[in-house]
All heavy atoms as TSV, in Angstrom:
chain	resi	resn	atom	element	x	y	z
A	1	MET	N	N	105.103	122.414	215.449
A	1	MET	CA	C	104.509	121.411	214.593
A	1	MET	C	C	103.049	121.787	214.367
A	1	MET	O	O	102.325	122.099	215.301
A	1	MET	CB	C	104.627	120.036	215.238
A	1	MET	CG	C	104.010	118.970	214.403
A	1	MET	SD	S	104.397	117.321	214.972
A	1	MET	CE	C	105.733	116.912	213.916
A	2	THR	N	N	102.624	121.708	213.105
A	2	THR	CA	C	101.245	122.067	212.783
A	2	THR	C	C	100.336	120.860	212.938
A	2	THR	O	O	100.766	119.716	212.808
A	2	THR	CB	C	101.147	122.588	211.340
A	2	THR	OG1	O	101.569	121.565	210.471
A	2	THR	CG2	C	102.000	123.822	211.159
A	3	LYS	N	N	99.092	121.147	213.203
A	3	LYS	CA	C	98.089	120.089	213.329
A	3	LYS	C	C	97.745	119.521	211.952
A	3	LYS	O	O	97.850	120.197	210.949
A	3	LYS	CB	C	96.815	120.650	213.950
A	3	LYS	CG	C	96.757	120.572	215.439
A	3	LYS	CD	C	95.397	120.978	215.903
A	3	LYS	CE	C	94.926	120.003	216.933
A	3	LYS	NZ	N	93.660	120.360	217.510
A	4	PHE	N	N	97.330	118.282	211.946
A	4	PHE	CA	C	96.913	117.632	210.703
A	4	PHE	C	C	95.610	118.247	210.227
A	4	PHE	O	O	94.629	118.323	210.951
A	4	PHE	CB	C	96.735	116.127	210.932
A	4	PHE	CG	C	96.205	115.399	209.725
A	4	PHE	CD1	C	97.036	115.132	208.655
A	4	PHE	CD2	C	94.880	114.991	209.659
A	4	PHE	CE1	C	96.566	114.471	207.536
A	4	PHE	CE2	C	94.404	114.337	208.553
A	4	PHE	CZ	C	95.246	114.068	207.485
A	5	ASN	N	N	95.613	118.701	208.975
A	5	ASN	CA	C	94.414	119.270	208.375
A	5	ASN	C	C	94.034	118.364	207.201
A	5	ASN	O	O	94.724	118.345	206.185
A	5	ASN	CB	C	94.683	120.700	207.892
A	5	ASN	CG	C	93.448	121.343	207.295
A	5	ASN	OD1	O	92.454	120.682	207.011
A	5	ASN	ND2	N	93.515	122.651	207.095
A	6	PRO	N	N	92.930	117.606	207.324
A	6	PRO	CA	C	92.579	116.667	206.262
A	6	PRO	C	C	92.319	117.329	204.921
A	6	PRO	O	O	92.514	116.717	203.876
A	6	PRO	CB	C	91.335	115.955	206.781
A	6	PRO	CG	C	90.875	116.705	207.962
A	6	PRO	CD	C	92.004	117.561	208.422
A	7	ASP	N	N	91.897	118.592	204.924
A	7	ASP	CA	C	91.653	119.274	203.652
A	7	ASP	C	C	92.967	119.525	202.904
A	7	ASP	O	O	93.006	119.525	201.679
A	7	ASP	CB	C	90.923	120.594	203.876
A	7	ASP	CG	C	89.523	120.384	204.442
A	7	ASP	OD1	O	88.922	119.345	204.094
A	7	ASP	OD2	O	89.058	121.211	205.224
A	8	LEU	N	N	94.053	119.710	203.638
A	8	LEU	CA	C	95.341	119.986	203.013
A	8	LEU	C	C	96.177	118.719	202.797
A	8	LEU	O	O	96.939	118.624	201.852
A	8	LEU	CB	C	96.153	120.955	203.889
A	8	LEU	CG	C	95.567	122.343	204.081
A	8	LEU	CD1	C	96.418	123.129	205.051
A	8	LEU	CD2	C	95.456	123.069	202.743
A	9	HIS	N	N	96.049	117.762	203.688
A	9	HIS	CA	C	96.956	116.624	203.695
A	9	HIS	C	C	96.331	115.297	203.249
A	9	HIS	O	O	97.043	114.313	203.144
A	9	HIS	CB	C	97.535	116.427	205.104
A	9	HIS	CG	C	98.293	117.612	205.581
A	9	HIS	ND1	N	97.766	118.500	206.482
A	9	HIS	CD2	C	99.528	118.074	205.269
A	9	HIS	CE1	C	98.640	119.447	206.733
A	9	HIS	NE2	N	99.731	119.211	205.996
A	10	ASP	N	N	95.059	115.249	203.014
A	10	ASP	CA	C	94.421	113.974	202.681
A	10	ASP	C	C	94.560	113.690	201.192
A	10	ASP	O	O	93.928	114.321	200.364
A	10	ASP	CB	C	92.947	113.992	203.090
A	10	ASP	CG	C	92.317	112.614	203.008
A	10	ASP	OD1	O	93.073	111.626	203.036
A	10	ASP	OD2	O	91.086	112.527	202.922
A	11	ASP	N	N	95.409	112.708	200.852
A	11	ASP	CA	C	95.575	112.333	199.453
A	11	ASP	C	C	94.954	110.977	199.144
A	11	ASP	O	O	95.180	110.394	198.095
A	11	ASP	CB	C	97.053	112.339	199.058
A	11	ASP	CG	C	97.876	111.390	199.900
A	11	ASP	OD1	O	97.343	110.843	200.863
A	11	ASP	OD2	O	99.063	111.214	199.575
A	12	ASN	N	N	94.168	110.444	200.065
A	12	ASN	CA	C	93.476	109.175	199.839
A	12	ASN	C	C	92.272	109.386	198.940
A	12	ASN	O	O	91.548	110.369	199.079
A	12	ASN	CB	C	93.008	108.561	201.168
A	12	ASN	CG	C	94.166	108.146	202.027
A	12	ASN	OD1	O	95.187	107.719	201.519
A	12	ASN	ND2	N	94.009	108.288	203.336
A	13	PRO	N	N	92.040	108.473	197.992
A	13	PRO	CA	C	90.868	108.625	197.138
A	13	PRO	C	C	89.591	108.382	197.944
A	13	PRO	O	O	89.607	107.669	198.947
A	13	PRO	CB	C	91.050	107.544	196.078
A	13	PRO	CG	C	91.933	106.534	196.703
A	13	PRO	CD	C	92.795	107.279	197.679
A	14	PRO	N	N	88.486	108.961	197.507
A	14	PRO	CA	C	87.227	108.714	198.218
A	14	PRO	C	C	86.804	107.256	198.041
A	14	PRO	O	O	86.961	106.679	196.965
A	14	PRO	CB	C	86.229	109.663	197.551
A	14	PRO	CG	C	86.821	109.967	196.215
A	14	PRO	CD	C	88.309	109.845	196.360
A	15	LEU	N	N	86.293	106.652	199.094
A	15	LEU	CA	C	85.868	105.255	199.037
A	15	LEU	C	C	84.396	105.176	198.651
A	15	LEU	O	O	83.553	104.718	199.398
A	15	LEU	CB	C	86.118	104.572	200.382
A	15	LEU	CG	C	87.570	104.536	200.842
A	15	LEU	CD1	C	87.687	103.884	202.206
A	15	LEU	CD2	C	88.423	103.793	199.836
A	16	ASP	N	N	84.095	105.631	197.441
A	16	ASP	CA	C	82.715	105.630	196.971
A	16	ASP	C	C	82.447	104.374	196.134
A	16	ASP	O	O	83.301	103.499	195.985
A	16	ASP	CB	C	82.424	106.898	196.163
A	16	ASP	CG	C	83.358	107.078	194.984
A	16	ASP	OD1	O	84.158	106.160	194.726
A	16	ASP	OD2	O	83.294	108.128	194.318
A	17	ALA	N	N	81.256	104.271	195.579
A	17	ALA	CA	C	80.848	103.073	194.835
A	17	ALA	C	C	81.734	102.850	193.607
A	17	ALA	O	O	82.064	101.707	193.276
A	17	ALA	CB	C	79.385	103.183	194.425
A	18	ASN	N	N	82.133	103.917	192.920
A	18	ASN	CA	C	82.991	103.767	191.737
A	18	ASN	C	C	84.344	103.176	192.115
A	18	ASN	O	O	84.872	102.312	191.419
A	18	ASN	CB	C	83.201	105.109	191.038
A	18	ASN	CG	C	81.967	105.562	190.299
A	18	ASN	OD1	O	81.141	104.741	189.918
A	18	ASN	ND2	N	81.840	106.857	190.102
A	19	PHE	N	N	84.906	103.652	193.205
A	19	PHE	CA	C	86.199	103.143	193.656
A	19	PHE	C	C	86.078	101.675	194.047
A	19	PHE	O	O	86.895	100.849	193.665
A	19	PHE	CB	C	86.702	103.977	194.839
A	19	PHE	CG	C	88.029	103.516	195.365
A	19	PHE	CD1	C	89.199	103.898	194.745
A	19	PHE	CD2	C	88.105	102.682	196.468
A	19	PHE	CE1	C	90.430	103.479	195.217
A	19	PHE	CE2	C	89.323	102.240	196.949
A	19	PHE	CZ	C	90.492	102.649	196.316
A	20	MET	N	N	85.043	101.340	194.802
A	20	MET	CA	C	84.861	99.970	195.270
A	20	MET	C	C	84.560	99.016	194.112
A	20	MET	O	O	84.950	97.848	194.152
A	20	MET	CB	C	83.748	99.899	196.313
A	20	MET	CG	C	84.053	100.687	197.582
A	20	MET	SD	S	85.618	100.275	198.329
A	20	MET	CE	C	85.184	98.849	199.261
A	21	ALA	N	N	83.908	99.486	193.055
A	21	ALA	CA	C	83.594	98.638	191.905
A	21	ALA	C	C	84.872	98.201	191.188
A	21	ALA	O	O	84.909	97.133	190.569
A	21	ALA	CB	C	82.666	99.369	190.939
A	22	GLY	N	N	85.914	99.008	191.270
A	22	GLY	CA	C	87.164	98.667	190.612
A	22	GLY	C	C	88.060	97.752	191.427
A	22	GLY	O	O	89.113	97.323	190.957
A	23	MET	N	N	87.667	97.450	192.645
A	23	MET	CA	C	88.493	96.606	193.512
A	23	MET	C	C	88.369	95.142	193.093
A	23	MET	O	O	87.323	94.693	192.660
A	23	MET	CB	C	88.048	96.747	194.977
A	23	MET	CG	C	88.144	98.144	195.532
A	23	MET	SD	S	89.811	98.721	195.675
A	23	MET	CE	C	90.379	97.781	197.047
A	24	THR	N	N	89.464	94.415	193.216
A	24	THR	CA	C	89.450	92.973	192.960
A	24	THR	C	C	89.994	92.274	194.207
A	24	THR	O	O	90.889	92.809	194.870
A	24	THR	CB	C	90.323	92.598	191.748
A	24	THR	OG1	O	91.646	93.063	191.969
A	24	THR	CG2	C	89.782	93.200	190.467
A	25	PRO	N	N	89.467	91.094	194.526
A	25	PRO	CA	C	89.960	90.397	195.714
A	25	PRO	C	C	91.409	89.961	195.526
A	25	PRO	O	O	91.819	89.588	194.426
A	25	PRO	CB	C	89.040	89.183	195.856
A	25	PRO	CG	C	88.296	89.072	194.579
A	25	PRO	CD	C	88.417	90.368	193.856
A	26	SER	N	N	92.169	90.051	196.582
A	26	SER	CA	C	93.561	89.621	196.494
A	26	SER	C	C	93.629	88.121	196.731
A	26	SER	O	O	92.879	87.563	197.525
A	26	SER	CB	C	94.411	90.389	197.501
A	26	SER	OG	O	94.580	89.674	198.679
A	27	ARG	N	N	94.521	87.451	196.014
A	27	ARG	CA	C	94.709	86.011	196.166
A	27	ARG	C	C	95.957	85.811	197.004
A	27	ARG	O	O	97.031	86.239	196.628
A	27	ARG	CB	C	94.867	85.347	194.806
A	27	ARG	CG	C	93.713	85.681	193.885
A	27	ARG	CD	C	92.923	84.587	193.299
A	27	ARG	NE	N	93.295	83.247	193.463
A	27	ARG	CZ	C	92.442	82.321	193.872
A	27	ARG	NH1	N	91.222	82.645	194.187
A	27	ARG	NH2	N	92.811	81.080	193.956
A	28	ARG	N	N	95.792	85.181	198.136
A	28	ARG	CA	C	96.915	84.946	199.020
A	28	ARG	C	C	97.253	83.471	199.062
A	28	ARG	O	O	96.431	82.634	198.766
A	28	ARG	CB	C	96.589	85.433	200.432
A	28	ARG	CG	C	96.428	86.928	200.478
A	28	ARG	CD	C	96.154	87.383	201.883
A	28	ARG	NE	N	96.442	88.799	201.941
A	28	ARG	CZ	C	97.170	89.363	202.851
A	28	ARG	NH1	N	97.675	88.667	203.823
A	28	ARG	NH2	N	97.389	90.649	202.824
A	29	GLY	N	N	98.472	83.195	199.476
A	29	GLY	CA	C	98.885	81.812	199.627
A	29	GLY	C	C	99.411	81.224	198.336
A	29	GLY	O	O	99.662	81.915	197.360
A	30	ARG	N	N	99.552	79.937	198.352
A	30	ARG	CA	C	100.075	79.237	197.180
A	30	ARG	C	C	99.061	79.229	196.053
A	30	ARG	O	O	97.862	79.170	196.288
A	30	ARG	CB	C	100.372	77.776	197.528
A	30	ARG	CG	C	101.571	77.586	198.367
A	30	ARG	CD	C	101.800	76.108	198.519
A	30	ARG	NE	N	103.083	75.881	199.126
A	30	ARG	CZ	C	103.576	74.708	199.394
A	30	ARG	NH1	N	102.876	73.637	199.110
A	30	ARG	NH2	N	104.742	74.573	199.954
A	31	PRO	N	N	99.550	79.210	194.819
A	31	PRO	CA	C	98.616	79.053	193.699
A	31	PRO	C	C	97.988	77.658	193.738
A	31	PRO	O	O	98.599	76.706	194.215
A	31	PRO	CB	C	99.494	79.203	192.461
A	31	PRO	CG	C	100.866	79.498	192.914
A	31	PRO	CD	C	100.914	79.401	194.398
A	32	LYS	N	N	96.793	77.560	193.237
A	32	LYS	CA	C	96.098	76.272	193.191
A	32	LYS	C	C	96.826	75.334	192.235
A	32	LYS	O	O	97.224	75.728	191.147
A	32	LYS	CB	C	94.653	76.440	192.738
A	32	LYS	CG	C	93.823	77.343	193.630
A	32	LYS	CD	C	93.544	76.679	194.939
A	32	LYS	CE	C	92.655	77.564	195.799
A	32	LYS	NZ	N	92.632	77.209	197.158
A	33	LEU	N	N	96.999	74.088	192.654
A	33	LEU	CA	C	97.648	73.089	191.812
A	33	LEU	C	C	96.669	72.550	190.780
A	33	LEU	O	O	95.469	72.448	191.044
A	33	LEU	CB	C	98.160	71.930	192.669
A	33	LEU	CG	C	99.260	72.242	193.663
A	33	LEU	CD1	C	99.554	71.027	194.531
A	33	LEU	CD2	C	100.518	72.681	192.940
A	34	GLU	N	N	97.211	72.195	189.620
A	34	GLU	CA	C	96.365	71.605	188.580
A	34	GLU	C	C	95.852	70.239	189.032
A	34	GLU	O	O	94.704	69.875	188.780
A	34	GLU	CB	C	97.175	71.471	187.289
A	34	GLU	CG	C	96.337	71.103	186.098
A	34	GLU	CD	C	97.157	71.116	184.825
A	34	GLU	OE1	O	97.776	72.146	184.538
A	34	GLU	OE2	O	97.158	70.082	184.130
A	35	THR	N	N	96.708	69.475	189.685
A	35	THR	CA	C	96.320	68.179	190.235
A	35	THR	C	C	96.707	68.155	191.714
A	35	THR	O	O	97.815	67.718	192.056
A	35	THR	CB	C	97.015	67.024	189.490
A	35	THR	OG1	O	98.424	67.234	189.544
A	35	THR	CG2	C	96.575	66.934	188.051
A	36	PRO	N	N	95.824	68.647	192.572
A	36	PRO	CA	C	96.169	68.717	193.991
A	36	PRO	C	C	96.311	67.330	194.615
A	36	PRO	O	O	95.737	66.346	194.137
A	36	PRO	CB	C	94.996	69.470	194.603
A	36	PRO	CG	C	93.866	69.274	193.669
A	36	PRO	CD	C	94.474	69.099	192.308
A	37	LYS	N	N	97.092	67.269	195.672
A	37	LYS	CA	C	97.291	66.011	196.395
A	37	LYS	C	C	96.032	65.716	197.220
A	37	LYS	O	O	95.283	66.610	197.590
A	37	LYS	CB	C	98.489	66.125	197.340
A	37	LYS	CG	C	99.748	66.587	196.666
A	37	LYS	CD	C	100.699	65.479	196.506
A	37	LYS	CE	C	101.899	66.036	195.767
A	37	LYS	NZ	N	103.002	65.279	195.686
A	38	VAL	N	N	95.835	64.446	197.510
A	38	VAL	CA	C	94.692	63.991	198.283
A	38	VAL	C	C	95.212	63.506	199.634
A	38	VAL	O	O	96.158	62.717	199.691
A	38	VAL	CB	C	93.946	62.848	197.561
A	38	VAL	CG1	C	92.791	62.336	198.397
A	38	VAL	CG2	C	93.476	63.312	196.198
A	39	GLU	N	N	94.603	63.995	200.698
A	39	GLU	CA	C	95.008	63.560	202.033
A	39	GLU	C	C	94.358	62.215	202.337
A	39	GLU	O	O	93.159	62.035	202.149
A	39	GLU	CB	C	94.579	64.587	203.077
A	39	GLU	CG	C	95.048	64.262	204.462
A	39	GLU	CD	C	94.683	65.344	205.474
A	39	GLU	OE1	O	94.335	66.452	205.063
A	39	GLU	OE2	O	94.747	65.041	206.672
A	40	VAL	N	N	95.175	61.248	202.780
A	40	VAL	CA	C	94.669	59.927	203.136
A	40	VAL	C	C	95.213	59.545	204.509
A	40	VAL	O	O	96.207	60.086	204.971
A	40	VAL	CB	C	95.077	58.840	202.108
A	40	VAL	CG1	C	94.470	59.111	200.760
A	40	VAL	CG2	C	96.564	58.722	202.013
A	41	LYS	N	N	94.542	58.608	205.132
A	41	LYS	CA	C	95.020	58.067	206.399
A	41	LYS	C	C	95.327	56.597	206.161
A	41	LYS	O	O	94.505	55.861	205.623
A	41	LYS	CB	C	93.948	58.213	207.486
A	41	LYS	CG	C	94.420	57.727	208.833
A	41	LYS	CD	C	93.386	57.999	209.903
A	41	LYS	CE	C	93.921	57.515	211.236
A	41	LYS	NZ	N	93.008	57.814	212.320
A	42	ILE	N	N	96.535	56.205	206.536
A	42	ILE	CA	C	96.978	54.829	206.310
A	42	ILE	C	C	97.677	54.357	207.581
A	42	ILE	O	O	98.377	55.112	208.237
A	42	ILE	CB	C	97.920	54.756	205.081
A	42	ILE	CG1	C	98.320	53.323	204.791
A	42	ILE	CG2	C	99.114	55.645	205.236
A	42	ILE	CD1	C	99.070	53.171	203.478
A	43	ARG	N	N	97.465	53.119	207.916
A	43	ARG	CA	C	98.090	52.548	209.114
A	43	ARG	C	C	99.293	51.711	208.694
A	43	ARG	O	O	99.167	50.796	207.891
A	43	ARG	CB	C	97.074	51.723	209.890
A	43	ARG	CG	C	95.903	52.582	210.400
A	43	ARG	CD	C	94.852	51.737	211.066
A	43	ARG	NE	N	95.323	51.171	212.312
A	43	ARG	CZ	C	95.219	51.743	213.511
A	43	ARG	NH1	N	94.681	52.937	213.611
A	43	ARG	NH2	N	95.659	51.135	214.584
A	44	LEU	N	N	100.457	52.064	209.224
A	44	LEU	CA	C	101.697	51.363	208.914
A	44	LEU	C	C	102.339	50.868	210.194
A	44	LEU	O	O	102.058	51.379	211.278
A	44	LEU	CB	C	102.675	52.305	208.189
A	44	LEU	CG	C	102.187	52.928	206.887
A	44	LEU	CD1	C	103.152	54.002	206.418
A	44	LEU	CD2	C	102.008	51.861	205.830
A	45	ASP	N	N	103.227	49.896	210.060
A	45	ASP	CA	C	103.974	49.421	211.217
A	45	ASP	C	C	104.829	50.563	211.771
A	45	ASP	O	O	105.355	51.388	211.006
A	45	ASP	CB	C	104.897	48.265	210.828
A	45	ASP	CG	C	104.124	47.023	210.401
A	45	ASP	OD1	O	102.973	46.861	210.862
A	45	ASP	OD2	O	104.682	46.234	209.618
A	46	ALA	N	N	104.987	50.575	213.084
A	46	ALA	CA	C	105.759	51.624	213.737
A	46	ALA	C	C	107.201	51.651	213.235
A	46	ALA	O	O	107.772	52.730	213.010
A	46	ALA	CB	C	105.729	51.439	215.254
A	47	ALA	N	N	107.794	50.482	213.034
A	47	ALA	CA	C	109.179	50.420	212.557
A	47	ALA	C	C	109.307	51.023	211.158
A	47	ALA	O	O	110.300	51.686	210.849
A	47	ALA	CB	C	109.674	48.986	212.562
A	48	THR	N	N	108.300	50.804	210.324
A	48	THR	CA	C	108.327	51.359	208.968
A	48	THR	C	C	108.279	52.872	209.019
A	48	THR	O	O	109.070	53.552	208.352
A	48	THR	CB	C	107.132	50.820	208.146
A	48	THR	OG1	O	107.203	49.404	208.121
A	48	THR	CG2	C	107.123	51.372	206.743
A	49	VAL	N	N	107.378	53.406	209.807
A	49	VAL	CA	C	107.246	54.860	209.917
A	49	VAL	C	C	108.513	55.455	210.521
A	49	VAL	O	O	109.008	56.496	210.060
A	49	VAL	CB	C	105.997	55.242	210.744
A	49	VAL	CG1	C	105.933	56.737	210.978
A	49	VAL	CG2	C	104.737	54.754	210.051
A	50	GLU	N	N	109.054	54.828	211.529
A	50	GLU	CA	C	110.284	55.312	212.161
A	50	GLU	C	C	111.425	55.364	211.139
A	50	GLU	O	O	112.176	56.339	211.081
A	50	GLU	CB	C	110.661	54.404	213.331
A	50	GLU	CG	C	111.853	54.886	214.117
A	50	GLU	CD	C	112.151	53.958	215.293
A	50	GLU	OE1	O	111.209	53.384	215.866
A	50	GLU	OE2	O	113.349	53.812	215.607
A	51	HIS	N	N	111.540	54.316	210.329
A	51	HIS	CA	C	112.583	54.285	209.306
A	51	HIS	C	C	112.383	55.405	208.282
A	51	HIS	O	O	113.337	56.097	207.906
A	51	HIS	CB	C	112.604	52.924	208.604
A	51	HIS	CG	C	113.580	52.857	207.488
A	51	HIS	ND1	N	114.929	52.685	207.700
A	51	HIS	CD2	C	113.415	52.974	206.142
A	51	HIS	CE1	C	115.551	52.699	206.533
A	51	HIS	NE2	N	114.641	52.855	205.575
A	52	LEU	N	N	111.151	55.574	207.821
A	52	LEU	CA	C	110.869	56.603	206.818
A	52	LEU	C	C	111.131	58.004	207.373
A	52	LEU	O	O	111.779	58.823	206.715
A	52	LEU	CB	C	109.424	56.483	206.326
A	52	LEU	CG	C	109.096	55.239	205.507
A	52	LEU	CD1	C	107.600	55.115	205.299
A	52	LEU	CD2	C	109.839	55.263	204.185
A	53	ARG	N	N	110.643	58.279	208.564
A	53	ARG	CA	C	110.869	59.593	209.180
A	53	ARG	C	C	112.355	59.819	209.453
A	53	ARG	O	O	112.836	60.947	209.378
A	53	ARG	CB	C	110.080	59.721	210.474
A	53	ARG	CG	C	108.610	59.943	210.231
A	53	ARG	CD	C	107.883	60.205	211.523
A	53	ARG	NE	N	106.496	60.517	211.254
A	53	ARG	CZ	C	105.520	60.405	212.134
A	53	ARG	NH1	N	105.781	59.970	213.360
A	53	ARG	NH2	N	104.293	60.720	211.806
A	54	GLY	N	N	113.065	58.741	209.771
A	54	GLY	CA	C	114.495	58.839	210.041
A	54	GLY	C	C	115.307	59.197	208.806
A	54	GLY	O	O	116.474	59.590	208.918
A	55	SER	N	N	114.713	59.068	207.634
A	55	SER	CA	C	115.430	59.399	206.403
A	55	SER	C	C	115.494	60.905	206.173
A	55	SER	O	O	116.124	61.360	205.227
A	55	SER	CB	C	114.783	58.707	205.202
A	55	SER	OG	O	113.501	59.225	204.943
A	56	GLY	N	N	114.848	61.669	207.025
A	56	GLY	CA	C	114.970	63.124	206.963
A	56	GLY	C	C	113.781	63.820	206.338
A	56	GLY	O	O	112.804	63.183	205.933
A	57	PRO	N	N	113.878	65.151	206.266
A	57	PRO	CA	C	112.786	65.934	205.680
A	57	PRO	C	C	112.514	65.506	204.245
A	57	PRO	O	O	113.429	65.128	203.510
A	57	PRO	CB	C	113.323	67.366	205.713
A	57	PRO	CG	C	114.373	67.365	206.769
A	57	PRO	CD	C	114.971	65.989	206.742
A	58	GLY	N	N	111.257	65.547	203.876
A	58	GLY	CA	C	110.855	65.164	202.529
A	58	GLY	C	C	110.523	63.693	202.384
A	58	GLY	O	O	110.311	63.207	201.272
A	59	TRP	N	N	110.432	62.986	203.507
A	59	TRP	CA	C	110.191	61.546	203.411
A	59	TRP	C	C	108.837	61.244	202.784
A	59	TRP	O	O	108.712	60.288	202.016
A	59	TRP	CB	C	110.339	60.865	204.780
A	59	TRP	CG	C	109.301	61.217	205.797
A	59	TRP	CD1	C	109.327	62.232	206.694
A	59	TRP	CD2	C	108.084	60.514	206.044
A	59	TRP	NE1	N	108.205	62.229	207.477
A	59	TRP	CE2	C	107.416	61.176	207.087
A	59	TRP	CE3	C	107.480	59.403	205.465
A	59	TRP	CZ2	C	106.184	60.761	207.580
A	59	TRP	CZ3	C	106.252	58.985	205.958
A	59	TRP	CH2	C	105.618	59.665	207.004
A	60	GLN	N	N	107.838	62.058	203.062
A	60	GLN	CA	C	106.520	61.798	202.482
A	60	GLN	C	C	106.548	62.003	200.966
A	60	GLN	O	O	105.920	61.256	200.216
A	60	GLN	CB	C	105.471	62.700	203.127
A	60	GLN	CG	C	105.208	62.335	204.569
A	60	GLN	CD	C	104.298	63.339	205.255
A	60	GLN	OE1	O	104.405	64.542	205.025
A	60	GLN	NE2	N	103.413	62.844	206.092
A	61	THR	N	N	107.295	62.997	200.516
A	61	THR	CA	C	107.426	63.237	199.079
A	61	THR	C	C	108.137	62.066	198.414
A	61	THR	O	O	107.747	61.631	197.321
A	61	THR	CB	C	108.209	64.547	198.841
A	61	THR	OG1	O	107.511	65.614	199.487
A	61	THR	CG2	C	108.366	64.853	197.372
A	62	ARG	N	N	109.176	61.554	199.068
A	62	ARG	CA	C	109.894	60.409	198.506
A	62	ARG	C	C	109.012	59.164	198.461
A	62	ARG	O	O	109.038	58.408	197.477
A	62	ARG	CB	C	111.171	60.143	199.309
A	62	ARG	CG	C	112.239	61.210	199.086
A	62	ARG	CD	C	113.569	60.816	199.688
A	62	ARG	NE	N	113.532	60.655	201.131
A	62	ARG	CZ	C	113.653	61.655	202.002
A	62	ARG	NH1	N	113.801	62.893	201.571
A	62	ARG	NH2	N	113.625	61.427	203.299
A	63	VAL	N	N	108.222	58.940	199.484
A	63	VAL	CA	C	107.307	57.792	199.486
A	63	VAL	C	C	106.291	57.947	198.362
A	63	VAL	O	O	105.998	56.995	197.633
A	63	VAL	CB	C	106.613	57.632	200.861
A	63	VAL	CG1	C	105.467	56.640	200.787
A	63	VAL	CG2	C	107.613	57.220	201.922
A	64	ASN	N	N	105.768	59.162	198.180
A	64	ASN	CA	C	104.807	59.413	197.110
A	64	ASN	C	C	105.437	59.135	195.743
A	64	ASN	O	O	104.813	58.511	194.877
A	64	ASN	CB	C	104.303	60.853	197.182
A	64	ASN	CG	C	103.233	61.131	196.154
A	64	ASN	OD1	O	102.220	60.454	196.095
A	64	ASN	ND2	N	103.477	62.130	195.315
A	65	ALA	N	N	106.677	59.577	195.542
A	65	ALA	CA	C	107.360	59.342	194.260
A	65	ALA	C	C	107.573	57.845	194.023
A	65	ALA	O	O	107.372	57.349	192.908
A	65	ALA	CB	C	108.693	60.090	194.238
A	66	LEU	N	N	107.989	57.127	195.051
A	66	LEU	CA	C	108.204	55.684	194.922
A	66	LEU	C	C	106.898	54.966	194.591
A	66	LEU	O	O	106.851	54.128	193.684
A	66	LEU	CB	C	108.804	55.113	196.206
A	66	LEU	CG	C	108.975	53.600	196.246
A	66	LEU	CD1	C	109.934	53.140	195.158
A	66	LEU	CD2	C	109.469	53.153	197.612
A	67	LEU	N	N	105.843	55.295	195.296
A	67	LEU	CA	C	104.539	54.676	194.997
A	67	LEU	C	C	104.089	55.008	193.584
A	67	LEU	O	O	103.541	54.144	192.890
A	67	LEU	CB	C	103.498	55.116	196.026
A	67	LEU	CG	C	103.666	54.573	197.441
A	67	LEU	CD1	C	102.696	55.260	198.389
A	67	LEU	CD2	C	103.482	53.072	197.459
A	68	GLY	N	N	104.322	56.240	193.155
A	68	GLY	CA	C	103.961	56.633	191.790
A	68	GLY	C	C	104.704	55.811	190.745
A	68	GLY	O	O	104.116	55.383	189.746
A	69	ARG	N	N	106.015	55.579	190.978
A	69	ARG	CA	C	106.797	54.756	190.031
A	69	ARG	C	C	106.279	53.323	190.013
A	69	ARG	O	O	106.203	52.691	188.945
A	69	ARG	CB	C	108.274	54.794	190.401
A	69	ARG	CG	C	108.959	56.092	190.023
A	69	ARG	CD	C	110.474	56.007	190.092
A	69	ARG	NE	N	110.979	55.631	191.387
A	69	ARG	CZ	C	111.273	56.478	192.378
A	69	ARG	NH1	N	111.081	57.764	192.216
A	69	ARG	NH2	N	111.763	56.032	193.526
A	70	LEU	N	N	105.935	52.786	191.184
A	70	LEU	CA	C	105.419	51.422	191.238
A	70	LEU	C	C	104.087	51.301	190.484
A	70	LEU	O	O	103.843	50.307	189.808
A	70	LEU	CB	C	105.265	50.972	192.688
A	70	LEU	CG	C	106.567	50.781	193.468
A	70	LEU	CD1	C	106.272	50.524	194.957
A	70	LEU	CD2	C	107.396	49.650	192.889
A	71	VAL	N	N	103.245	52.312	190.616
A	71	VAL	CA	C	101.963	52.293	189.900
A	71	VAL	C	C	102.215	52.390	188.388
A	71	VAL	O	O	101.609	51.662	187.605
A	71	VAL	CB	C	101.060	53.437	190.396
A	71	VAL	CG1	C	99.862	53.637	189.473
A	71	VAL	CG2	C	100.599	53.187	191.820
A	72	GLU	N	N	103.121	53.289	187.974
A	72	GLU	CA	C	103.415	53.468	186.539
A	72	GLU	C	C	103.947	52.189	185.899
A	72	GLU	O	O	103.631	51.895	184.737
A	72	GLU	CB	C	104.435	54.596	186.341
A	72	GLU	CG	C	103.869	55.973	186.535
A	72	GLU	CD	C	104.935	57.052	186.430
A	72	GLU	OE1	O	106.117	56.732	186.150
A	72	GLU	OE2	O	104.580	58.227	186.634
A	73	THR	N	N	104.755	51.466	186.626
A	73	THR	CA	C	105.350	50.241	186.068
A	73	THR	C	C	104.450	49.016	186.245
A	73	THR	O	O	104.821	47.921	185.845
A	73	THR	CB	C	106.724	49.964	186.714
A	73	THR	OG1	O	106.580	49.806	188.116
A	73	THR	CG2	C	107.709	51.068	186.405
A	74	GLY	N	N	103.315	49.210	186.863
A	74	GLY	CA	C	102.368	48.112	187.028
A	74	GLY	C	C	102.728	47.140	188.132
A	74	GLY	O	O	102.198	46.040	188.171
A	75	GLN	N	N	103.631	47.531	189.011
A	75	GLN	CA	C	104.033	46.626	190.092
A	75	GLN	C	C	103.018	46.612	191.226
A	75	GLN	O	O	102.987	45.673	192.005
A	75	GLN	CB	C	105.421	47.028	190.611
A	75	GLN	CG	C	106.494	46.765	189.564
A	75	GLN	CD	C	107.864	47.192	190.050
A	75	GLN	OE1	O	108.034	48.334	190.449
A	75	GLN	NE2	N	108.805	46.256	190.033
A	76	ILE	N	N	102.209	47.642	191.316
A	76	ILE	CA	C	101.096	47.642	192.286
A	76	ILE	C	C	99.874	48.253	191.632
A	76	ILE	O	O	99.956	48.939	190.645
A	76	ILE	CB	C	101.415	48.389	193.609
A	76	ILE	CG1	C	101.774	49.853	193.361
A	76	ILE	CG2	C	102.482	47.684	194.365
A	76	ILE	CD1	C	101.881	50.659	194.627
């Protein structure tokens, strides 16, 4: 096995100012929402929370949808 010779085997571009000027930051994670949700703290009865959590995954989304419908119809 031959030794690594950087003059023969190095195919990486030079990391000079021109190369770095062309770099753009990578965006990781979820895309930004047009209307992001707002985190709030609310105190509810224990039985209410137990019932809502007992309805399974997505309970917070369902509560948000229900509250949204009530607001749209003017009930709250």
